[in-house]
C-alpha positions in Angstrom: 129.1 89.2 188.3 131.3 89.8 191.3 134.6 91.7 190.8 137.8 91.5 192.8 140.5 94.2 192.8 144.1 93.1 192.5 146.6 95.4 194.0 144.0 98.1 194.0 144.0 98.5 190.2 143.1 95.6 187.9 139.8 93.7 188.3 139.3 90.0 187.8 136.2 87.9 188.0 135.5 84.9 190.2 136.9 82.5 187.5 140.1 84.5 187.4 140.5 84.2 191.2 139.8 80.4 190.9 142.5 80.2 188.2 145.1 82.0 190.3 144.4 79.8 193.3 144.5 76.6 191.2 147.8 77.7 189.6 149.4 78.7 193.0 148.1 76.0 195.3 147.8 73.2 192.8 151.6 73.4 192.1 152.6 74.0 195.6 152.9 70.3 196.8 155.3 69.4 193.9 157.4 72.5 194.5 157.6 71.6 198.2 158.5 68.0 197.4 161.4 69.2 195.2 162.6 71.6 198.0 162.4 68.9 200.7 165.3 67.2 198.9 167.4 70.1 200.0 168.3 69.8 203.7 167.0 72.6 206.0 164.7 74.3 203.4 160.9 74.7 203.5 158.4 76.6 201.5 155.2 78.6 202.2 152.7 79.9 199.7 150.3 82.6 200.8 147.4 84.3 199.2 145.6 87.3 200.8 142.0 88.2 200.1 140.5 91.4 201.4 136.8 92.2 200.7 136.3 95.4 198.8 133.5 96.4 201.2 134.6 96.7 204.8 132.8 97.7 208.0 133.6 101.2 209.3 135.2 100.0 212.6 137.0 96.9 211.4 138.6 95.2 208.4 138.5 91.5 207.3 141.4 89.7 205.8 141.4 86.0 204.6 144.7 84.2 204.2 145.0 81.0 202.3 148.3 79.2 203.0 150.2 76.1 202.1 153.1 74.9 204.3 155.5 72.6 202.4 157.2 71.2 205.5 154.0 69.6 206.7 152.2 69.4 203.3 149.2 71.2 204.9 146.8 73.8 203.7 145.4 76.5 206.1 142.7 79.1 205.9 142.8 82.0 208.3 140.1 84.7 208.6 140.9 87.8 210.7 138.6 90.6 211.8 140.9 93.4 212.9 140.2 96.9 214.3 140.4 99.4 211.5 143.4 101.2 213.1 145.7 98.1 213.2 148.5 97.7 210.7 148.0 95.8 207.5 148.5 92.1 208.0 148.8 91.1 204.4 152.0 89.4 203.2 154.4 91.3 201.0 155.2 88.2 199.0 153.2 85.2 197.9 156.0 82.6 198.2 158.6 82.2 200.9 161.5 79.7 201.1 162.5 79.4 204.7 165.5 77.8 206.5 164.4 75.2 208.9 166.1 75.6 212.3 
């Protein structure tokens, strides 16, 4: 069984990760729809995944995102040099003011 570290301490299995993703991203469109009723407000949901085994000279980060303004899901995968700053988000949900 494959294990994933959460915040460097707890471990959850693949089913746990699938559950978290389903809860976060499955509810995101409804939350975004509710927020769209408020003028000038948008929502983003993000989830960072970092493989526990990394190459010596680089680091890989995957980011799953949902943008409420456009009702669109995105997946980004980055391969950064090992000496670059951490690109993970500090929060999993953002409510933004639309300019």
